[in-house]
Phi, psi and omega in degrees: 000124176294143180294132185241329185220136175246121182272139185237123165264130179202184190277152171272002174253161177273348181078180189279341185234141176303342186296328183295307179299327183290312176303323176291327182280325170297322183286311171314310180295319175298315175312307183292324181290346178260008176074023181271153160267154177258134169236132187212189183283001177074013182268158184257352189247161182067205176296325178312305173309314191290317174300319181293313182300324176290322179290320182289325180295333184272359184092007180280152172276143185230123174258125181246139182232115195229139172289154181294332181294327181277331175287333176294338183260013184046052186253356175292150183270124188270358181251001181285163188293314177229134173241117183264117187259117184240175193277329183214173175295325170307305177302324174307312179286328173298316176285331173302308179293333182285327181283342195249152177262345180182173185228138171244134182244112181264176187299149176185200182240219190294319182299325178299306176302319179293319179296314174309303186295333176287324180284332174291322186290312182303326182295308181314313177290346186073027182275338175211165173237049182250144180282152175233128182232131180267114173280114194263077183292112175054032171090009185313319193263008181305311181289323186287321180294327173300325179297317179300317175298319180292323172306306176304312183300323181278358174074029175264346184213130180286144184309328187289324184279318177311324176297341185296327185272073185284160185231140177222152184266335184233162174297313183292324180291321188295310184301317172302322176290325179293317187295333179255006178302128176238129178292149179287141184277064172256115184270338180244122180245006175213142175271128175272158180314319185287340189258338182298000000 
């Protein structure tokens, strides 16, 4: 199946440097230029608002998924194509994953990381076959990706699974990686005592 919609995980804050918003804008524009839809967290603030506005401005359909608690704070984006209001963060993540064919991770905080690692875990377990790419804006994700390398070196992460967390430097590179992603053919993801 060709890719139709890309999910973007990113911060609800703009970050300390203008380059973060520039990367979000470039990603939203690149998604639209390829005729893809955007799925994201439904907010109008921070990098979430930037990527949504860029995709909308370039002609993309945009699905936002936001918990009702954040809607009550008036943080929902009122101009997206479809705004799905759900009851919890768990429902939000499940719907975002269901609507999407792959994931790009822009700079963000705890929530962004939590979303990214959940879909990576689902991929490791074989619950979906969708790629996850960290858009490494000026080395933002470098330390985190080095931690994943340390996990592999310490045998807590198989080399095949380490490759699930891909790294890109540009929006186009990230989208190319998602379009060509194939999950690793690993049947066993954990060693039991009898197998070790």
